[in-house]
C-alpha positions as CSV (number, residue, x, y, z in Angstrom):
1,M,94.6,128.3,94.8
2,T,98.3,128.1,94.7
3,T,100.0,127.6,91.4
4,I,102.9,125.3,91.1
5,A,106.3,126.7,90.0
6,V,109.5,125.1,88.9
7,G,112.0,125.0,91.8
8,Q,109.2,125.0,94.4
9,P,107.9,122.0,96.4
10,V,104.6,120.6,95.0
11,A,101.8,120.6,97.7
12,D,100.8,117.1,98.7
13,F,97.7,115.6,97.1
14,S,95.9,112.3,97.2
15,A,93.8,110.8,94.4
16,P,92.2,107.4,93.4
17,A,94.1,105.4,90.8
18,T,93.9,102.1,89.0
19,S,94.7,98.8,90.7
20,E,92.6,99.9,93.7
21,T,95.4,102.3,94.7
22,T,95.5,105.8,96.1
23,V,98.3,108.0,94.9
24,K,99.6,110.3,97.6
25,L,102.5,112.5,96.6
26,S,104.1,112.5,100.0
27,D,104.3,108.6,99.9
28,L,106.6,108.9,96.9
29,K,109.5,110.8,98.5
30,G,112.8,109.3,97.5
31,K,111.5,108.7,93.9
32,K,111.2,111.0,90.9
33,V,107.6,111.3,89.8
34,V,106.4,112.0,86.3
35,I,102.7,113.0,86.1
36,Y,101.2,113.5,82.7
37,F,97.8,114.9,82.1
38,Y,95.9,114.0,79.0
39,P,92.3,114.8,77.8
40,K,90.7,111.4,77.3
41,D,91.3,107.6,77.3
42,N,91.0,105.7,74.1
43,T,91.6,108.7,71.8
44,P,94.5,108.6,69.2
45,G,96.9,111.2,70.8
46,C,96.3,110.0,74.4
47,T,96.7,106.4,73.4
48,T,100.0,107.1,71.5
49,E,101.3,109.1,74.5
50,G,100.5,106.4,76.9
51,Q,102.1,103.8,74.6
52,N,105.3,105.9,74.4
53,F,105.5,106.1,78.2
54,R,104.8,102.3,78.3
55,D,107.5,101.5,75.8
56,L,110.2,103.5,77.7
57,F,108.9,102.5,81.2
58,A,111.9,100.3,82.0
59,E,114.2,103.2,81.4
60,F,112.2,105.5,83.7
61,E,112.1,102.7,86.3
62,A,115.9,102.3,86.0
63,N,116.2,106.0,86.8
64,N,114.1,105.7,90.1
65,T,111.1,107.3,88.4
66,V,107.4,106.4,88.7
67,I,104.8,107.5,86.1
68,F,101.2,108.4,86.5
69,G,98.7,109.4,83.8
70,V,95.8,111.7,84.8
71,S,92.5,112.4,83.1
72,K,88.9,113.0,84.1
73,D,87.9,109.4,83.0
74,S,86.3,107.1,85.6
75,L,88.4,104.4,87.3
76,R,86.4,101.8,85.3
77,V,87.3,103.4,82.0
78,H,90.9,103.8,83.2
79,E,91.1,100.1,84.1
80,N,89.9,99.1,80.7
81,F,92.3,101.5,78.9
82,K,95.2,100.4,81.1
83,A,94.5,96.7,80.4
84,K,93.9,97.2,76.7
85,Q,97.3,99.0,76.3
86,S,99.2,97.0,78.8
87,F,100.3,100.1,80.7
88,P,102.7,99.2,83.6
89,F,101.9,102.4,85.4
90,E,98.8,103.6,87.2
91,L,96.2,106.0,85.9
92,I,94.7,108.6,88.2
93,S,90.9,109.3,87.9
94,D,90.1,113.0,88.4
95,P,86.5,113.6,87.5
96,E,86.2,116.6,89.9
97,E,89.4,118.1,88.4
98,L,91.1,118.4,91.9
99,V,94.5,117.2,90.7
100,C,94.0,119.0,87.4
101,K,93.4,122.3,89.2
102,H,96.3,121.6,91.6
103,F,98.6,121.6,88.5
104,D,96.6,124.3,86.7
105,V,96.0,122.2,83.5
106,I,92.3,123.1,83.0
107,K,92.2,125.5,80.1
108,L,89.9,127.0,77.6
109,K,90.0,124.8,74.5
110,K,88.6,125.1,71.0
111,N,87.5,122.2,68.8
112,Y,85.5,122.7,65.6
113,G,84.6,126.2,66.6
114,K,83.2,125.1,70.0
115,E,84.9,126.5,73.2
116,Y,85.0,124.4,76.4
117,M,87.1,123.9,79.5
118,G,89.3,120.8,79.3
119,I,92.7,119.3,80.1
120,E,95.6,120.9,78.4
121,R,98.1,118.0,77.7
122,S,100.9,118.7,80.2
123,T,103.7,116.8,82.0
124,F,105.4,117.5,85.3
125,L,108.7,116.1,86.6
126,I,109.0,116.1,90.4
127,D,112.3,115.2,92.1
128,E,112.9,112.9,95.0
129,N,112.3,115.7,97.5
130,G,108.9,116.7,96.1
131,V,110.2,119.8,94.2
132,L,109.0,120.5,90.7
133,Q,112.0,120.2,88.4
134,Q,110.4,120.7,85.0
135,E,107.0,121.2,83.4
136,W,105.9,120.8,79.8
137,R,102.6,122.5,78.8
138,K,100.7,122.4,75.5
139,V,102.5,119.2,74.8
140,R,102.7,117.7,71.3
141,V,102.8,113.9,71.6
142,K,105.6,113.3,69.0
143,D,109.0,113.0,70.7
144,H,107.6,114.3,74.1
145,V,108.3,111.1,76.1
146,D,111.9,111.2,74.9
147,Q,112.2,114.8,76.2
148,V,110.8,113.7,79.6
149,L,113.2,110.8,79.8
150,A,116.2,113.0,79.0
151,A,115.1,115.4,81.8
152,V,114.8,112.4,84.2
153,K,118.3,111.3,83.3
154,G,119.6,114.9,83.7
155,E,120.6,115.1,80.0
């Protein structure tokens, strides 16, 4: 498996998403792409992060940027989460962790003394030519979306 690196092209991938769409990275050339990975729909941190992207969506759009959220939840769960939160962007369903492994976000996690493999909250900014411009790993939700927007704007 190849690991992605800042300054390098991101290998193409295709994945099912909400609104009966399939997200294919190569179809997005000419646009900036923000892909954020989160552990689970309808949980406090993941809901807040999605709402933050939703609330600044117009600014991302004004900067030629599309946003995708990714978790292992099913499309049905994603559709409900997206509708409930009025997300204007698509959510990618990745139950087999193919996109997660592509971006190397499956990590050993600990919760209440239990260890398990899960999604490490991470965000990636890909430029108009498909090159990874920036990555944020071990993301803390507070102020994160503002940092991503600043990077999109080149600030």
